[in-house]
C-alpha atoms as one frame of an Amber mdcrd trajectory, in Angstrom:
protein
  76.330 111.590 -31.010  75.607 112.467 -27.405  75.014 116.025 -26.000  77.358
 117.451 -23.363  75.959 118.890 -20.256  77.245 120.092 -16.880  76.036 122.447
 -14.202  77.686 125.935 -13.723  79.878 124.702 -10.794  81.500 121.986 -12.662
  81.841 124.262 -15.876  83.606 126.766 -13.772  86.003 124.029 -12.690  86.696
 123.217 -16.323  87.105 127.022 -17.182  89.664 127.442 -14.364  92.007 124.757
 -15.516  95.229 125.603 -17.137  94.666 126.118 -20.883  96.385 123.115 -22.209
  94.451 120.836 -19.563  91.319 122.185 -20.291  91.992 121.627 -23.915  92.887
 118.019 -23.529  89.789 117.503 -21.342  87.635 119.255 -24.028  88.972 116.898
 -26.592  88.255 113.869 -24.516  84.839 114.940 -23.562  84.091 115.407 -27.320
  85.305 111.824 -27.893  82.947 110.627 -25.089  80.047 112.207 -26.730  80.894
 110.227 -29.959  81.498 107.023 -28.084  80.623 107.234 -24.285  81.279 103.635
 -23.375  84.397 103.287 -25.761  86.167 106.432 -24.669  85.633 106.122 -20.679
  86.006 103.497 -17.996  83.488 102.119 -15.585  83.162 104.037 -12.337  82.385
 101.563  -9.618  80.298  98.883 -11.039  80.111  98.516 -14.818  76.409  99.698
 -15.300  77.161 101.579 -18.400  75.930 104.806 -16.785  78.408 106.005 -14.299
  81.701 106.422 -16.146  85.166 107.952 -15.570  87.017 109.896 -18.219  90.784
 110.071 -17.543  93.157 112.518 -19.252  96.948 112.843 -18.598  96.324 115.522
 -15.970  92.397 115.634 -15.223  89.600 113.209 -14.731  85.878 113.531 -14.754
  83.092 111.482 -13.508  80.330 111.276 -16.092  76.724 110.121 -16.086  75.644
 108.509 -19.417  72.051 109.139 -20.360  71.445 106.749 -23.124  67.775 107.360
 -23.334  68.150 111.444 -24.018  71.723 110.738 -25.297  73.452 112.953 -22.943
  76.933 112.863 -21.208  76.662 114.854 -17.962  79.811 115.976 -16.313  79.344
 115.480 -12.565  82.809 116.345 -11.137  86.333 117.292 -12.668  89.402 116.401
 -10.805  92.739 118.177 -11.573  95.469 115.951 -11.099  98.080 118.690 -11.597
């Protein structure tokens, strides 16, 4: 299992989402922590590191740290 990390600015975006959208993104991020490559899509070139997590109304750009087993949320986009 990978550990989820993100900076305070990105966390604030997540916290500001409507509750149902925030919950769906939280569930998707939990799934990504269990299977980072299976739960996400390549972001740009498929290097296994930069990944895109897509839910129905939000998406997130992730950095997968395989050595330290981290999933870092770099950006969150609300598709509202």
